[in-house]
C-alpha positions, 0 to 999 in steps of 0.5 A, spaced: 581 391 576 583 384 577 589 383 581 594 377 584 598 379 590 603 374 591 607 374 599 614 370 600 616 366 606 621 372 607 615 377 608 610 373 612 615 371 618 615 379 620 620 384 621 621 391 625 617 388 630 612 385 626 611 378 627 607 373 622 600 374 625 601 381 624 603 381 617 597 376 615 593 381 619 596 388 615 595 384 608 588 382 609 586 389 611 589 391 605 586 386 600 580 387 603 579 394 601 580 392 594 573 388 595 570 394 598 572 397 591 569 392 587 576 390 585 577 383 585 583 379 588 587 373 588 592 371 594 598 366 593 602 365 598 608 361 601 609 360 609 607 353 610 613 350 610 616 355 615 610 355 620 611 347 620 618 349 622 616 353 627 611 349 630 616 343 630 622 347 634 626 346 627 631 351 626 632 349 618 628 348 613 629 341 611 633 340 605 630 333 603 623 333 599 619 328 605 621 333 610 619 339 606 612 335 605 612 334 612 613 341 615 608 343 609 603 338 612 604 341 619 604 348 618 599 349 612 592 349 617 596 354 621 597 358 615 589 358 614 588 359 620 591 365 621 588 367 614 581 365 616 581 369 622 584 375 619 579 376 613 574 374 618 575 381 622 573 384 615 567 379 614 571 376 608 571 369 607 577 366 604 578 359 600 584 355 600 587 352 594 592 347 593 595 346 586 601 342 583 604 344 577 601 337 574 594 341 576 596 346 571 599 342 565 593 338 564 589 343 559 583 340 562 585 341 570 587 347 567 580 349 565 577 346 572 582 350 576 579 356 572 573 355 573 573 355 580 577 360 582 572 365 577 566 362 581 570 364 588 571 371 585 564 372 583 562 370 590 566 374 593 571 370 596 579 371 596 582 364 593 588 363 597 593 359 594 599 355 595 603 350 592 600 343 595 607 342 598 605 336 601 604 332 595 607 334 589 613 330 588 620 334 584 618 333 577 610 337 579 613 342 584 614 349 581 620 350 586 618 358 587 611 360 588 613 366 584 612 362 578 605 359 580 603 366 581 605 368 574 601 362 572 594 364 576 594 371 574 594 368 567 589 363 568 585 368 571 586 373 567 588 379 571 590 386 570 595 386 575 600 382 579 604 384 584 610 381 588 611 382 595 618 381 597 624 383 602 627 389 598 624 396 595 625 394 588 629 391 583 637 393 582 642 394 577 646 390 581 646 387 588 646 392 592 649 389 598 655 388 594 656 393 589 655 401 592 653 403 584 647 398 584 641 403 582 634 402 584 630 400 577 623 404 577 620 401 570 622 396 565 619 396 559 619 390 555 621 383 554 628 386 552 629 390 558 628 385 562 632 380 559 638 385 560 637 385 567 637 377 568 644 377 570 643 381 577 639 376 579 641 372 585 639 365 589 633 365 594 635 366 601 635 362 608 627 361 608 625 362 601 626 358 595 626 364 589 629 370 589 630 375 584 631 370 578 625 367 579 621 374 580 624 376 573 621 369 570 615 371 573 615 377 570 616 374 564 611 370 564 605 375 566 608 381 562 608 376 556 600 375 557 599 383 558 599 382 565 602 389 568 607 386 574 609 390 580 615 388 584 615 392 592 617 391 599 612 387 602 615 388 609 612 395 610 604 395 609 604 402 607 608 400 600 602 395 598 597 400 600 600 405 596 601 401 590 594 398 590 593 406 590 596 406 584 602 409 586 609 409 584 613 404 588 618 399 587 619 396 580 614 397 575 614 391 569 610 394 563 606 389 559 607 386 552 603 390 546 602 383 543 599 379 548 599 372 548 591 369 549 589 364 555 591 358 551 597 360 548 599 362 555 599 355 558 602 353 551 608 357 553 609 357 560 604 351 564 606 345 560 611 340 562 615 338 555 616 331 555 621 331 549 625 336 543 624 336 536 630 339 533 628 342 525 633 344 520 633 352 517 627 351 512 622 349 518 625 354 522 623 359 518 616 357 516 615 357 524 617 363 525 616 368 518 610 364 515 606 362 521 606 355 519 605 348 522 610 343 523 612 337 519 615 331 519 619 333 513 623 339 517 624 334 523 632 333 524 632 330 530 628 327 536 629 326 544 625 323 550 619 319 551 613 322 549 605 320 547 600 324 543 598 330 544 604 331 550 607 338 550 614 339 546 620 343 545 621 345 538 629 347 538 633 350 532 639 347 529 643 352 533 640 350 539 635 355 541 628 354 543 623 356 537 617 354 540 613 349 544 606 345 543 603 339 543 605 333 539 601 329 533 605 324 534 608 320 540 616 319 540 616 312 537 612 314 530 616 320 529 622 317 529 620 312 524 617 318 520 622 324 521 624 327 515 618 324 511 611 327 510 606 328 516 603 333 521 608 334 527 604 340 531 599 344 529 599 351 528 593 351 533 597 347 538 603 351 538 606 358 541 612 361 539 617 362 544 623 365 541 621 372 542 619 372 549 626 368 550 631 372 547 628 378 549 626 380 541 
C-alpha cells in the first residue's frame, strides 16, 4: 500500500509534554516501519512558519504575506533538520520538496513533480513536502496543507491519505459547543461528505486549515479513488494503529468510479482563469452525452484567459458543471459565442457537477 501522511502545525507543536522534536521523532519511527514492510510513504508537513516564529521569539503567527514568507524562510531549514536527524536514526534518507499551486497547475510541471516523486520512492527515500511559503504569492498559494496533501496523493496515485490533526475524529457537530455531537466512524460517499460540510469550522490560532479544508481534501482524494483517514496525531499510538489497519478516527471511503490521474488534475489542480455560462442544451450535452463544449451553447464569458488555460463551465442557474482547457482565448470566444466552433474538447474537460453536489 502506498500512503501520503499529512501532519499539521497543531500536531507538530506538541501536547502532553511532547515537544516538536519528539513529535517528529515518533512520526519518523512510524513511517520507517512502513518502509520496512515495503510500503512507500510520502509525508506532507506544516511547521516551517511556526518554527520560524519560535526562533524569532514571536508569540503570534504573522498576518501579512511577507511576514509569513520571512518566518517560513527561517523555519524551513530547522524543520528539515529535525526530520533529517529523526529519519537518520532509522537509517533512512529524506528529500525536501517545496511546491506552489503553480507547480501543480501547470501540466508540464505537474508531470515533472510526479516523475521526481516516483524516483524518490523507487530509491526508498521519503519525500518531505511542504508548500513553498517563502516564494508563493497569494494567487499561487494552497493556503493549507490539507489541499496540498490531497493533490499529492492524486499525483503519486496513493492508496490512502492519512490526515493527522488535533481531534480524534470528525463529529456531527462542534464537540466544544454541542453536547449532542457524536463521532462519525465512516463517511461512505460524496453525498454523505457534502451533508457534513456544515459542521466544519475554521482553523485555530496556529493552523490555517480546520475541518473545512480536511473535508475538501477528502473530497479531492476520494473522487480519485483514494481512501482517506482522519485521525488524532497527538498520540503516536493512534497513528501506529491506523497504519496497522485498525479503525481509529474517521474513514472516508473512496469513490466507486474514480477519476483518472489526468481528470483528477483537471478537476482539482488547475487554477481557473475564467468562466463560461452555457445554455440548457449545452448542459444536457455535457452531462448526459459526454459531449465537447461548442461555442453555440455559450451564453456568457467572464475573465481574461488564453488558449489552453483553465475555465469553469457554469449552468444558467449558477451551478458549476465542469472544468476544462479552453481551445479559444477569451477575446476569440466573445466574438464567436453563440456560433459554431469548439471551445473545450471532451478529452480536456472533466465534469464536476456530481462531485460538488454530492450526487
